[in-house]
TORZANU-7640 format. One record per residue: residue number from 1; residue in three letters; x, z, y of N, C-alpha, C in turn. Coordinates in pm, whole numbers. Example, Ala and Ser with C-alpha at 12.3 -4.5 7.8 and 13.67 -1.06 7.14 Angstrom:
<pts>
<pt num="1" residu="ala" n_px="1319" n_pz="780" n_py="-569" ca_px="1230" ca_pz="780" ca_py="-450" c_px="1320" c_pz="780" c_py="-330"/>
<pt num="2" residu="ser" n_px="1285" n_pz="708" n_py="-225" ca_px="1367" ca_pz="714" ca_py="-106" c_px="1290" c_pz="787" c_py="3"/>
</pts>
This chain:
<pts>
<pt num="1" residu="unk" n_px="-4646" n_pz="-2336" n_py="-610" ca_px="-4751" ca_pz="-2346" ca_py="-512" c_px="-4800" c_pz="-2491" c_py="-511"/>
<pt num="2" residu="unk" n_px="-4929" n_pz="-2513" n_py="-492" ca_px="-4980" ca_pz="-2649" ca_py="-487" c_px="-5093" c_pz="-2655" c_py="-387"/>
<pt num="3" residu="unk" n_px="-5125" n_pz="-2775" n_py="-343" ca_px="-5241" ca_pz="-2793" ca_py="-256" c_px="-5302" c_pz="-2930" c_py="-284"/>
<pt num="4" residu="unk" n_px="-5428" n_pz="-2940" n_py="-258" ca_px="-5503" ca_pz="-3063" ca_py="-282" c_px="-5523" c_pz="-3135" c_py="-150"/>
<pt num="5" residu="unk" n_px="-5484" n_pz="-3260" n_py="-146" ca_px="-5508" ca_pz="-3343" ca_py="-30" c_px="-5649" c_pz="-3401" c_py="-48"/>
<pt num="6" residu="unk" n_px="-5745" n_pz="-3350" n_py="24" ca_px="-5885" ca_pz="-3388" ca_py="3" c_px="-5913" c_pz="-3534" c_py="34"/>
<pt num="7" residu="unk" n_px="-5837" n_pz="-3594" n_py="122" ca_px="-5862" ca_pz="-3733" ca_py="158" c_px="-5824" c_pz="-3829" c_py="46"/>
<pt num="8" residu="unk" n_px="-5717" n_pz="-3800" n_py="-24" ca_px="-5672" ca_pz="-3893" ca_py="-129" c_px="-5691" c_pz="-3836" c_py="-269"/>
<pt num="9" residu="unk" n_px="-5735" n_pz="-3711" n_py="-277" ca_px="-5756" ca_pz="-3645" ca_py="-405" c_px="-5628" c_pz="-3638" c_py="-489"/>
<pt num="10" residu="unk" n_px="-5517" n_pz="-3620" n_py="-423" ca_px="-5389" ca_pz="-3609" ca_py="-491" c_px="-5342" c_pz="-3464" c_py="-480"/>
<pt num="11" residu="unk" n_px="-5300" n_pz="-3412" n_py="-591" ca_px="-5246" ca_pz="-3276" ca_py="-590" c_px="-5095" c_pz="-3286" c_py="-569"/>
<pt num="12" residu="unk" n_px="-5048" n_pz="-3216" n_py="-470" ca_px="-4905" ca_pz="-3211" ca_py="-442" c_px="-4851" c_pz="-3075" c_py="-485"/>
<pt num="13" residu="unk" n_px="-4745" n_pz="-3077" n_py="-563" ca_px="-4683" ca_pz="-2953" ca_py="-608" c_px="-4557" c_pz="-2928" c_py="-529"/>
<pt num="14" residu="unk" n_px="-4540" n_pz="-2804" n_py="-488" ca_px="-4418" ca_pz="-2761" ca_py="-423" c_px="-4352" c_pz="-2661" c_py="-516"/>
<pt num="15" residu="unk" n_px="-4231" n_pz="-2686" n_py="-555" ca_px="-4161" ca_pz="-2598" ca_py="-646" c_px="-4050" c_pz="-2528" c_py="-571"/>
<pt num="16" residu="unk" n_px="-4049" n_pz="-2396" n_py="-581" ca_px="-3942" ca_pz="-2319" ca_py="-521" c_px="-3839" c_pz="-2290" c_py="-629"/>
<pt num="17" residu="unk" n_px="-3715" n_pz="-2324" n_py="-602" ca_px="-3608" ca_pz="-2305" ca_py="-698" c_px="-3513" c_pz="-2198" c_py="-646"/>
<pt num="18" residu="unk" n_px="-3483" n_pz="-2106" n_py="-732" ca_px="-3391" ca_pz="-1999" ca_py="-695" c_px="-3253" c_pz="-2032" c_py="-750"/>
<pt num="19" residu="unk" n_px="-3152" n_pz="-2025" n_py="-667" ca_px="-3015" ca_pz="-2048" ca_py="-709" c_px="-2950" c_pz="-1915" c_py="-740"/>
<pt num="20" residu="unk" n_px="-2864" n_pz="-1915" n_py="-838" ca_px="-2796" ca_pz="-1793" ca_py="-877" c_px="-2647" c_pz="-1805" c_py="-850"/>
<pt num="21" residu="unk" n_px="-2589" n_pz="-1696" n_py="-806" ca_px="-2445" ca_pz="-1689" ca_py="-787" c_px="-2396" c_pz="-1567" c_py="-864"/>
<pt num="22" residu="unk" n_px="-2288" n_pz="-1582" n_py="-937" ca_px="-2238" ca_pz="-1476" ca_py="-1023" c_px="-2111" c_pz="-1417" c_py="-962"/>
<pt num="23" residu="unk" n_px="-2101" n_pz="-1283" n_py="-957" ca_px="-1977" ca_pz="-1222" ca_py="-908" c_px="-1860" c_pz="-1252" c_py="-1000"/>
<pt num="24" residu="unk" n_px="-1749" n_pz="-1291" n_py="-941" ca_px="-1626" ca_pz="-1318" ca_py="-1015" c_px="-1512" c_pz="-1249" c_py="-942"/>
<pt num="25" residu="unk" n_px="-1425" n_pz="-1184" n_py="-1018" ca_px="-1309" ca_pz="-1121" ca_py="-958" c_px="-1195" c_pz="-1222" c_py="-956"/>
<pt num="26" residu="unk" n_px="-1135" n_pz="-1239" n_py="-840" ca_px="-1023" ca_pz="-1333" ca_py="-825" c_px="-903" c_pz="-1279" c_py="-901"/>
<pt num="27" residu="unk" n_px="-851" n_pz="-1362" n_py="-992" ca_px="-732" ca_pz="-1324" ca_py="-1070" c_px="-609" c_pz="-1405" c_py="-1030"/>
<pt num="28" residu="unk" n_px="-632" n_pz="-1515" n_py="-959" ca_px="-521" ca_pz="-1602" ca_py="-921" c_px="-558" c_pz="-1680" c_py="-796"/>
<pt num="29" residu="unk" n_px="-467" n_pz="-1686" n_py="-701" ca_px="-484" ca_pz="-1770" ca_py="-583" c_px="-408" c_pz="-1900" c_py="-608"/>
<pt num="30" residu="unk" n_px="-476" n_pz="-2012" n_py="-595" ca_px="-418" ca_pz="-2144" ca_py="-623" c_px="-397" c_pz="-2221" c_py="-493"/>
<pt num="31" residu="unk" n_px="-337" n_pz="-2338" n_py="-503" ca_px="-318" ca_pz="-2425" ca_py="-387" c_px="-450" c_pz="-2483" c_py="-340"/>
<pt num="32" residu="unk" n_px="-449" n_pz="-2539" n_py="-220" ca_px="-562" ca_pz="-2614" ca_py="-163" c_px="-691" c_pz="-2534" c_py="-156"/>
<pt num="33" residu="unk" n_px="-681" n_pz="-2409" n_py="-111" ca_px="-798" ca_pz="-2322" ca_py="-93" c_px="-879" c_pz="-2307" c_py="-223"/>
<pt num="34" residu="unk" n_px="-809" n_pz="-2289" n_py="-333" ca_px="-871" ca_pz="-2269" ca_py="-463" c_px="-826" c_pz="-2134" c_py="-518"/>
<pt num="35" residu="unk" n_px="-910" n_pz="-2080" n_py="-606" ca_px="-877" ca_pz="-1956" ca_py="-676" c_px="-932" c_pz="-1966" c_py="-817"/>
<pt num="36" residu="unk" n_px="-893" n_pz="-1870" n_py="-900" ca_px="-941" ca_pz="-1865" ca_py="-1038" c_px="-980" c_pz="-1723" c_py="-1071"/>
<pt num="37" residu="unk" n_px="-1069" n_pz="-1711" n_py="-1167" ca_px="-1113" ca_pz="-1581" ca_py="-1214" c_px="-1189" c_pz="-1598" c_py="-1344"/>
<pt num="38" residu="unk" n_px="-1225" n_pz="-1486" n_py="-1404" ca_px="-1301" ca_pz="-1491" ca_py="-1528" c_px="-1412" c_pz="-1386" c_py="-1519"/>
<pt num="39" residu="unk" n_px="-1528" n_pz="-1425" n_py="-1566" ca_px="-1640" ca_pz="-1331" ca_py="-1567" c_px="-1736" c_pz="-1371" c_py="-1676"/>
<pt num="40" residu="unk" n_px="-1790" n_pz="-1272" n_py="-1744" ca_px="-1885" ca_pz="-1295" ca_py="-1852" c_px="-1824" c_pz="-1388" c_py="-1958"/>
<pt num="41" residu="unk" n_px="-1692" n_pz="-1376" n_py="-1977" ca_px="-1624" ca_pz="-1452" ca_py="-2080" c_px="-1590" c_pz="-1595" c_py="-2046"/>
<pt num="42" residu="unk" n_px="-1608" n_pz="-1634" n_py="-1923" ca_px="-1583" ca_pz="-1772" ca_py="-1882" c_px="-1475" c_pz="-1774" c_py="-1773"/>
<pt num="43" residu="unk" n_px="-1371" n_pz="-1858" n_py="-1795" ca_px="-1266" ca_pz="-1875" ca_py="-1695" c_px="-1308" c_pz="-1988" c_py="-1601"/>
<pt num="44" residu="unk" n_px="-1304" n_pz="-1962" n_py="-1471" ca_px="-1348" ca_pz="-2063" ca_py="-1374" c_px="-1247" c_pz="-2078" c_py="-1262"/>
<pt num="45" residu="unk" n_px="-1245" n_pz="-2197" n_py="-1204" ca_px="-1169" ca_pz="-2226" ca_py="-1084" c_px="-1270" c_pz="-2263" c_py="-977"/>
<pt num="46" residu="unk" n_px="-1250" n_pz="-2217" n_py="-855" ca_px="-1349" ca_pz="-2239" ca_py="-750" c_px="-1282" c_pz="-2247" c_py="-614"/>
<pt num="47" residu="unk" n_px="-1354" n_pz="-2303" n_py="-519" ca_px="-1306" ca_pz="-2317" ca_py="-382" c_px="-1323" c_pz="-2185" c_py="-306"/>
<pt num="48" residu="unk" n_px="-1226" n_pz="-2155" n_py="-223" ca_px="-1235" ca_pz="-2038" ca_py="-135" c_px="-1236" c_pz="-2081" c_py="12"/>
<pt num="49" residu="unk" n_px="-1269" n_pz="-2206" n_py="37" ca_px="-1258" ca_pz="-2263" ca_py="170" c_px="-1339" c_pz="-2189" c_py="277"/>
<pt num="50" residu="unk" n_px="-1449" n_pz="-2127" n_py="239" ca_px="-1533" ca_pz="-2062" ca_py="341" c_px="-1507" c_pz="-1911" c_py="351"/>
<pt num="51" residu="unk" n_px="-1412" n_pz="-1861" n_py="272" ca_px="-1381" ca_pz="-1717" ca_py="277" c_px="-1263" c_pz="-1690" c_py="369"/>
<pt num="52" residu="unk" n_px="-1265" n_pz="-1575" n_py="432" ca_px="-1153" ca_pz="-1534" ca_py="515" c_px="-1058" c_pz="-1448" c_py="434"/>
<pt num="53" residu="unk" n_px="-936" n_pz="-1496" n_py="417" ca_px="-828" ca_pz="-1423" ca_py="351" c_px="-863" c_pz="-1370" c_py="212"/>
<pt num="54" residu="unk" n_px="-898" n_pz="-1457" n_py="117" ca_px="-926" ca_pz="-1410" ca_py="-18" c_px="-799" c_pz="-1356" c_py="-85"/>
<pt num="55" residu="unk" n_px="-814" n_pz="-1248" n_py="-162" ca_px="-701" ca_pz="-1182" ca_py="-227" c_px="-729" c_pz="-1161" c_py="-375"/>
<pt num="56" residu="unk" n_px="-622" n_pz="-1155" n_py="-455" ca_px="-637" ca_pz="-1119" ca_py="-596" c_px="-703" c_pz="-982" c_py="-603"/>
<pt num="57" residu="unk" n_px="-804" n_pz="-970" n_py="-688" ca_px="-878" ca_pz="-845" ca_py="-702" c_px="-1010" c_pz="-844" c_py="-628"/>
<pt num="58" residu="unk" n_px="-1027" n_pz="-932" n_py="-529" ca_px="-1154" ca_pz="-941" ca_py="-457" c_px="-1264" c_pz="-991" c_py="-551"/>
<pt num="59" residu="unk" n_px="-1382" n_pz="-935" n_py="-536" ca_px="-1500" ca_pz="-990" ca_py="-603" c_px="-1568" c_pz="-1085" c_py="-505"/>
<pt num="60" residu="unk" n_px="-1605" n_pz="-1201" n_py="-556" ca_px="-1674" ca_pz="-1301" ca_py="-474" c_px="-1795" c_pz="-1353" c_py="-549"/>
<pt num="61" residu="unk" n_px="-1895" n_pz="-1399" n_py="-473" ca_px="-2008" ca_pz="-1469" ca_py="-533" c_px="-1972" c_pz="-1616" c_py="-539"/>
<pt num="62" residu="unk" n_px="-1984" n_pz="-1675" n_py="-657" ca_px="-1951" ca_pz="-1816" ca_py="-676" c_px="-2077" c_pz="-1891" c_py="-714"/>
<pt num="63" residu="unk" n_px="-2105" n_pz="-1996" n_py="-640" ca_px="-2220" ca_pz="-2083" ca_py="-670" c_px="-2174" c_pz="-2227" c_py="-656"/>
<pt num="64" residu="unk" n_px="-2201" n_pz="-2306" n_py="-758" ca_px="-2171" ca_pz="-2450" ca_py="-756" c_px="-2023" c_pz="-2476" c_py="-721"/>
<pt num="65" residu="unk" n_px="-1934" n_pz="-2393" n_py="-778" ca_px="-1792" ca_pz="-2415" ca_py="-758" c_px="-1735" c_pz="-2366" c_py="-627"/>
<pt num="66" residu="unk" n_px="-1814" n_pz="-2291" n_py="-551" ca_px="-1772" ca_pz="-2245" ca_py="-418" c_px="-1793" c_pz="-2093" c_py="-408"/>
<pt num="67" residu="unk" n_px="-1686" n_pz="-2022" n_py="-372" ca_px="-1700" ca_pz="-1879" ca_py="-342" c_px="-1769" c_pz="-1871" c_py="-206"/>
<pt num="68" residu="unk" n_px="-1888" n_pz="-1812" n_py="-204" ca_px="-1969" ca_pz="-1815" ca_py="-83" c_px="-1970" c_pz="-1682" c_py="-7"/>
<pt num="69" residu="unk" n_px="-1922" n_pz="-1574" n_py="-73" ca_px="-1926" ca_pz="-1444" ca_py="-7" c_px="-1840" c_pz="-1345" c_py="-84"/>
<pt num="70" residu="unk" n_px="-1773" n_pz="-1257" n_py="-11" ca_px="-1703" ca_pz="-1145" ca_py="-74" c_px="-1804" c_pz="-1033" c_py="-98"/>
<pt num="71" residu="unk" n_px="-1782" n_pz="-957" n_py="-206" ca_px="-1864" ca_pz="-841" ca_py="-238" c_px="-1777" c_pz="-717" c_py="-245"/>
<pt num="72" residu="unk" n_px="-1837" n_pz="-600" n_py="-216" ca_px="-1761" ca_pz="-479" ca_py="-242" c_px="-1767" c_pz="-452" c_py="-393"/>
<pt num="73" residu="unk" n_px="-1671" n_pz="-375" n_py="-443" ca_px="-1659" ca_pz="-353" ca_py="-587" c_px="-1786" c_pz="-294" c_py="-649"/>
<pt num="74" residu="unk" n_px="-1845" n_pz="-197" n_py="-582" ca_px="-1964" ca_pz="-130" ca_py="-636" c_px="-2079" c_pz="-230" c_py="-655"/>
<pt num="75" residu="unk" n_px="-2104" n_pz="-310" n_py="-554" ca_px="-2212" ca_pz="-409" ca_py="-561" c_px="-2184" c_pz="-511" c_py="-672"/>
<pt num="76" residu="unk" n_px="-2061" n_pz="-555" n_py="-683" ca_px="-2025" ca_pz="-654" ca_py="-785" c_px="-2044" c_pz="-597" c_py="-925"/>
<pt num="77" residu="unk" n_px="-1998" n_pz="-475" n_py="-948" ca_px="-2009" ca_pz="-414" ca_py="-1080" c_px="-2154" c_pz="-388" c_py="-1118"/>
<pt num="78" residu="unk" n_px="-2235" n_pz="-348" n_py="-1023" ca_px="-2379" ca_pz="-329" ca_py="-1050" c_px="-2444" c_pz="-461" c_py="-1090"/>
<pt num="79" residu="unk" n_px="-2412" n_pz="-567" n_py="-1019" ca_px="-2469" ca_pz="-698" ca_py="-1050" c_px="-2424" c_pz="-746" c_py="-1187"/>
<pt num="80" residu="unk" n_px="-2298" n_pz="-726" n_py="-1220" ca_px="-2247" ca_pz="-768" ca_py="-1351" c_px="-2313" c_pz="-690" c_py="-1464"/>
<pt num="81" residu="unk" n_px="-2342" n_pz="-565" n_py="-1439" ca_px="-2411" ca_pz="-484" ca_py="-1540" c_px="-2550" c_pz="-542" c_py="-1570"/>
<pt num="82" residu="unk" n_px="-2620" n_pz="-585" n_py="-1466" ca_px="-2750" ca_pz="-648" ca_py="-1486" c_px="-2736" c_pz="-777" c_py="-1567"/>
<pt num="83" residu="unk" n_px="-2634" n_pz="-859" n_py="-1536" ca_px="-2610" ca_pz="-982" ca_py="-1611" c_px="-2586" c_pz="-950" c_py="-1759"/>
<pt num="84" residu="unk" n_px="-2505" n_pz="-846" n_py="-1787" ca_px="-2477" ca_pz="-809" ca_py="-1926" c_px="-2605" c_pz="-766" c_py="-1998"/>
<pt num="85" residu="unk" n_px="-2689" n_pz="-691" n_py="-1930" ca_px="-2816" ca_pz="-649" ca_py="-1990" c_px="-2905" c_pz="-770" c_py="-2020"/>
<pt num="86" residu="unk" n_px="-2906" n_pz="-868" n_py="-1931" ca_px="-2985" ca_pz="-990" ca_py="-1955" c_px="-2931" c_pz="-1067" c_py="-2075"/>
<pt num="87" residu="unk" n_px="-2801" n_pz="-1074" n_py="-2090" ca_px="-2741" ca_pz="-1143" ca_py="-2204" c_px="-2779" c_pz="-1075" c_py="-2335"/>
<pt num="88" residu="unk" n_px="-2787" n_pz="-943" n_py="-2334" ca_px="-2819" ca_pz="-869" ca_py="-2455" c_px="-2964" c_pz="-889" c_py="-2498"/>
<pt num="89" residu="unk" n_px="-3052" n_pz="-926" n_py="-2407" ca_px="-3193" ca_pz="-944" ca_py="-2441" c_px="-3221" c_pz="-1082" c_py="-2499"/>
<pt num="90" residu="unk" n_px="-3124" n_pz="-1172" n_py="-2495" ca_px="-3147" ca_pz="-1308" ca_py="-2546" c_px="-3147" c_pz="-1312" c_py="-2695"/>
</pts>
């Protein structure tokens, strides 16, 4: 989106950025509110500080190293299927 400031004749651009979070299944609970999991072939460690009672087997959305939300299994698997389809189109 952009707009023109008529007084100064300067065009200002506003860029909207979408952040992505990928579902990851917790495979290990670590010390200091950390957990580990693997998804889409990548092993990751992430913070669980904002989750209530994370457990091995839970699917969580991870963004920027932080598990931000628990997901139910069905929702997580559907989202992962879309990610796999996107990878295949590359």
